[in-house]
C-alpha positions as CSV (number, residue, x, y, z in Angstrom):
1,X,97.7,-56.5,107.9
2,X,97.1,-54.3,105.0
3,X,93.9,-55.9,103.2
4,X,94.6,-54.1,99.8
5,X,97.6,-56.6,99.4
6,X,95.2,-59.6,99.6
7,X,93.1,-61.1,97.1
8,X,89.8,-61.8,98.8
9,X,88.9,-64.3,96.3
10,X,91.3,-66.5,98.3
11,X,88.9,-66.4,101.1
12,X,86.5,-68.5,99.0
13,X,88.8,-70.8,97.8
14,X,90.2,-71.4,101.2
15,X,86.7,-72.2,102.4
16,X,86.3,-74.6,99.7
17,X,89.6,-76.4,100.4
18,X,89.1,-76.6,104.3
19,X,85.5,-77.8,103.6
20,X,86.3,-80.3,100.9
21,X,90.0,-81.2,102.0
22,X,90.3,-82.0,98.4
23,X,91.8,-79.8,95.5
24,X,89.4,-81.8,93.1
25,X,86.3,-81.6,95.0
26,X,86.8,-77.9,95.8
27,X,87.5,-76.9,92.4
28,X,84.5,-78.7,91.3
29,X,82.3,-76.9,94.1
30,X,84.0,-73.4,92.8
31,X,83.4,-74.3,89.0
32,X,87.1,-73.9,88.7
33,X,89.9,-76.0,86.9
34,X,92.1,-78.1,89.2
35,X,95.3,-76.3,88.1
36,X,93.5,-72.7,88.9
37,X,92.7,-73.9,92.4
38,X,96.2,-75.5,93.0
39,X,97.4,-72.2,92.3
40,X,95.3,-70.7,95.0
41,X,96.5,-73.2,97.4
42,X,100.0,-72.3,96.8
43,X,99.4,-68.7,97.2
44,X,97.6,-69.7,100.7
45,X,100.5,-72.0,101.8
46,X,103.0,-69.0,101.3
47,X,100.6,-66.6,103.1
48,X,100.2,-68.8,106.2
49,X,103.4,-70.6,105.7
50,X,101.7,-73.7,106.7
51,X,100.5,-76.7,104.1
52,X,97.0,-76.4,105.6
53,X,96.3,-79.7,103.9
54,X,98.7,-82.7,104.1
55,X,98.4,-86.1,102.3
56,X,97.5,-89.2,104.2
57,X,97.3,-92.3,102.1
58,X,94.6,-91.7,99.4
59,X,93.1,-88.7,101.6
60,X,94.2,-85.2,102.9
61,X,93.9,-84.1,106.4
62,X,93.8,-80.7,107.7
63,X,96.8,-79.3,109.6
64,X,96.2,-77.8,113.1
65,X,96.1,-74.0,111.8
66,X,93.7,-75.5,109.0
67,X,91.6,-76.9,111.8
68,X,91.4,-73.5,113.4
69,X,90.8,-71.4,110.4
70,X,88.0,-73.5,109.2
71,X,85.0,-72.1,111.3
72,X,86.8,-68.7,111.3
73,X,86.6,-68.8,107.4
74,X,82.8,-69.5,107.6
75,X,82.1,-66.5,110.0
76,X,84.4,-64.3,107.9
77,X,82.6,-65.4,104.4
78,X,79.1,-65.0,106.2
79,X,80.1,-61.4,107.1
80,X,81.2,-60.6,103.7
81,X,78.1,-61.9,102.0
82,X,75.9,-59.8,104.4
83,X,77.8,-56.6,103.4
84,X,77.8,-57.2,99.6
85,X,73.9,-58.4,99.8
86,X,73.0,-55.1,101.6
87,X,70.3,-52.9,99.6
88,X,69.3,-49.6,100.2
89,X,65.9,-50.4,100.7
90,X,64.8,-53.8,102.1
91,X,61.6,-55.2,100.5
92,X,60.7,-58.5,102.4
93,X,58.0,-59.2,99.7
94,X,61.0,-59.7,96.8
95,X,63.7,-61.1,99.4
96,X,64.8,-64.5,98.7
97,X,67.6,-65.2,101.4
98,X,67.6,-67.8,104.1
99,X,66.5,-66.7,107.8
100,X,68.7,-68.5,110.0
101,X,67.5,-69.3,113.9
102,X,69.5,-70.9,116.2
103,X,67.2,-72.5,119.0
104,X,66.5,-75.4,120.9
105,X,63.7,-77.8,119.8
106,X,61.4,-76.3,122.5
107,X,61.8,-72.7,121.1
108,X,61.4,-74.3,117.4
109,X,58.4,-76.1,118.3
110,X,56.5,-73.4,120.3
111,X,57.5,-70.4,118.0
112,X,58.4,-71.9,114.7
113,X,54.7,-72.3,113.3
114,X,53.6,-68.9,113.9
115,X,56.8,-67.2,112.6
116,X,56.6,-69.7,109.5
117,X,53.2,-68.4,108.8
118,X,54.0,-64.6,109.2
119,X,57.0,-65.2,107.0
120,X,55.2,-67.0,104.2
121,X,52.7,-64.2,104.1
122,X,54.8,-61.3,104.0
123,X,58.0,-62.9,102.6
124,X,57.2,-65.8,100.4
125,X,60.6,-66.1,98.7
126,X,62.5,-66.2,102.1
127,X,63.2,-69.5,103.6
128,X,63.5,-70.4,107.6
129,X,66.1,-72.4,108.7
130,X,66.7,-73.6,112.3
131,X,69.8,-74.6,113.5
132,X,70.4,-76.6,116.8
133,X,71.2,-75.1,120.0
134,X,74.1,-76.5,122.1
135,X,75.9,-75.4,125.1
136,X,79.1,-74.7,123.0
137,X,76.9,-72.4,120.8
138,X,75.9,-70.4,123.6
139,X,79.5,-70.3,125.0
140,X,80.4,-68.6,121.9
141,X,77.3,-66.8,121.0
142,X,78.9,-63.7,119.6
143,X,80.8,-65.3,117.2
144,X,78.0,-67.7,116.2
145,X,75.7,-64.5,115.6
146,X,77.8,-63.4,113.1
147,X,76.6,-66.0,110.6
148,X,73.0,-66.4,112.4
149,X,70.3,-63.9,112.3
150,X,69.1,-64.7,115.7
151,X,69.4,-66.8,118.6
152,X,66.4,-67.9,120.7
153,X,67.3,-68.4,124.3
154,X,65.7,-67.7,127.8
155,X,67.4,-65.4,130.1
156,X,70.0,-66.7,132.2
157,X,72.8,-67.7,129.9
158,X,73.8,-64.5,128.1
159,X,74.2,-60.9,129.4
160,X,76.2,-58.8,126.9
161,X,74.5,-59.0,123.8
162,X,71.2,-57.1,122.5
163,X,68.1,-58.9,123.2
164,X,64.3,-58.6,123.0
165,X,62.0,-60.5,125.3
166,X,59.5,-62.8,123.4
167,X,57.2,-64.6,125.8
168,X,57.1,-66.4,129.4
169,X,56.5,-70.1,130.2
170,X,56.2,-71.8,133.4
171,X,58.2,-75.1,134.6
172,X,56.2,-78.2,135.5
173,X,57.4,-81.8,136.5
174,X,57.2,-84.9,134.7
175,X,56.8,-88.4,136.2
176,X,55.7,-91.7,134.8
177,X,51.8,-92.0,134.7
178,X,52.2,-95.5,136.1
179,X,54.7,-94.6,139.0
180,X,53.2,-95.9,142.2
181,X,55.5,-94.0,144.5
182,X,54.3,-90.6,143.4
183,X,50.8,-89.2,144.5
184,X,48.8,-86.3,143.4
185,X,51.5,-83.7,144.5
186,X,55.5,-84.2,144.8
187,X,57.3,-83.6,147.8
188,X,60.8,-82.0,148.1
189,X,62.3,-85.3,149.5
190,X,60.8,-86.8,146.1
191,X,62.9,-84.3,144.3
192,X,66.1,-85.2,145.9
193,X,65.6,-88.9,146.0
194,X,64.1,-89.9,142.6
195,X,66.5,-90.2,139.3
196,X,66.4,-87.1,136.9
197,X,66.2,-86.6,133.3
198,X,67.9,-83.6,132.7
199,X,68.6,-81.1,129.6
200,X,72.2,-79.5,128.9
201,X,73.6,-80.7,132.2
202,X,76.9,-79.4,133.0
203,X,79.1,-76.7,134.8
204,X,78.1,-73.9,132.4
205,X,75.0,-75.9,130.8
206,X,71.9,-76.1,132.7
207,X,67.9,-74.7,132.5
208,X,67.4,-71.8,134.9
209,X,64.9,-73.7,136.5
210,X,67.4,-76.6,137.6
211,X,69.9,-73.8,138.8
212,X,67.2,-72.6,141.0
213,X,66.5,-75.8,142.3
214,X,70.2,-76.0,143.3
215,X,70.1,-72.9,145.0
216,X,67.1,-74.3,147.0
217,X,69.3,-77.0,148.2
218,X,67.7,-79.7,145.9
219,X,70.8,-81.3,144.0
220,X,69.1,-83.7,141.4
221,X,70.4,-87.3,141.0
222,X,71.2,-87.3,137.5
223,X,70.5,-90.5,135.5
224,X,69.9,-89.4,131.9
225,X,71.1,-86.3,130.2
226,X,69.8,-85.0,127.0
227,X,69.9,-81.8,125.1
228,X,66.4,-82.2,123.5
229,X,63.2,-81.2,125.4
230,X,61.0,-83.2,123.2
231,X,63.0,-86.6,124.1
232,X,62.1,-85.9,128.0
233,X,58.6,-87.4,128.2
234,X,59.7,-90.9,126.4
235,X,62.8,-90.7,128.8
236,X,60.6,-90.5,131.9
237,X,57.5,-92.7,130.7
238,X,57.7,-96.1,132.6
239,X,60.4,-95.4,134.7
240,X,60.8,-94.3,138.1
241,X,62.5,-90.9,136.9
242,X,61.4,-87.3,136.9
243,X,62.0,-84.3,134.8
244,X,61.4,-80.5,134.4
245,X,59.6,-79.5,131.3
246,X,58.1,-76.2,130.1
247,X,54.5,-76.1,130.3
248,X,54.0,-75.2,126.5
249,X,55.5,-78.2,125.8
250,X,53.7,-80.4,128.5
251,X,50.5,-78.9,127.1
252,X,51.0,-80.6,123.6
253,X,51.9,-83.9,125.0
254,X,49.3,-86.4,123.0
255,X,47.1,-88.7,125.3
256,X,48.9,-91.7,125.9
257,X,52.1,-90.2,126.4
258,X,52.9,-92.2,129.5
259,X,53.5,-89.4,132.0
260,X,51.8,-87.1,134.4
261,X,52.4,-83.4,134.7
262,X,52.5,-82.1,138.4
263,X,53.4,-78.8,139.9
264,X,57.0,-78.5,141.3
265,X,56.8,-78.5,145.0
266,X,59.4,-75.6,145.2
267,X,59.3,-72.3,143.4
268,X,61.6,-72.7,140.5
269,X,60.6,-69.3,138.6
270,X,59.3,-68.4,135.3
271,X,61.3,-68.7,132.0
272,X,61.4,-65.8,130.1
273,X,62.4,-66.5,126.3
274,X,64.3,-63.9,124.7
275,X,65.9,-63.3,121.2
276,X,69.5,-62.3,120.6
277,X,71.6,-60.9,117.9
278,X,74.8,-59.5,117.2
279,X,75.2,-55.7,117.8
280,X,76.3,-55.0,114.3
281,X,72.8,-55.9,113.1
282,X,70.9,-53.7,115.4
283,X,70.5,-50.5,112.9
284,X,70.0,-52.9,110.0
285,X,66.7,-52.4,108.4
286,X,66.5,-55.7,107.3
287,X,67.2,-57.2,110.7
288,X,65.0,-54.8,112.3
289,X,62.2,-56.1,110.4
290,X,63.0,-59.8,111.0
291,X,63.0,-59.1,115.0
292,X,59.6,-57.3,114.5
293,X,58.5,-60.5,112.8
294,X,59.8,-62.7,115.7
295,X,58.2,-60.6,118.0
296,X,54.8,-60.3,116.4
297,X,54.9,-64.3,116.1
298,X,55.5,-64.6,120.0
299,X,52.7,-62.1,120.4
300,X,50.2,-64.9,119.1
301,X,51.3,-67.1,121.7
302,X,48.4,-67.8,124.3
303,X,49.2,-66.9,127.9
304,X,50.6,-69.8,130.1
305,X,47.7,-71.6,131.7
306,X,45.0,-70.2,129.5
């Protein structure tokens, strides 16, 4: 397709229409008149040979093609915005853009404070925005990273994107403080028999430690699944359940959390946290500065066990 024959302003109109599912609301969002946006919608319908929006009662619904386009348009616009916001000399002190980082609540809790402090000191006009990391995000990481600056994720999930290692962590086990069946040490038999609270459980979604346990012949009896590491202690407290948690998070548990922290009776390996990015940004001066900022924030973290 020859891009010279396309009006890229239609991309902005298409995004507003797909997000708002209303010509009136989309026109208001863009600051245009309703007839002007209706004309854009007519051009888009001719281009795609698809109605895109169909009336159902008093509302509009997206056609199947429009549903597919909705996320693609957001990614395309993000790329366009990056192109036209590029500067010959990047000055973090004068930048006012958002920094978007996709991460789990673990990474946000552990690294968010030091990173926010450095950002405030060196780029006070920039804003740090964390987005939730989920299994679908990881499965489509390259596309997601067109719109996001960085993905914070341990090794074991991605292999084909640029990355830089940040810090290590150990895995510990959590059991209820008042669990009478667990003594000072856990046994392999208890790992097999106790019900588990697990994170990111599925065929392609699991922590590296859980995968390592399966390789050692320990198949957890899963009773609760969550995508929030910070919720794990509350799901273990007062129950007969067991869970794995990063030691850095376990060290932050306040007194009265209702759980005990124990070493796993099998070797589950270390967690190696890394930042991942889209290869198109590798040589970008602004992105290079941001990666160095994240690396320096990670360097302030104390060693595990210290």
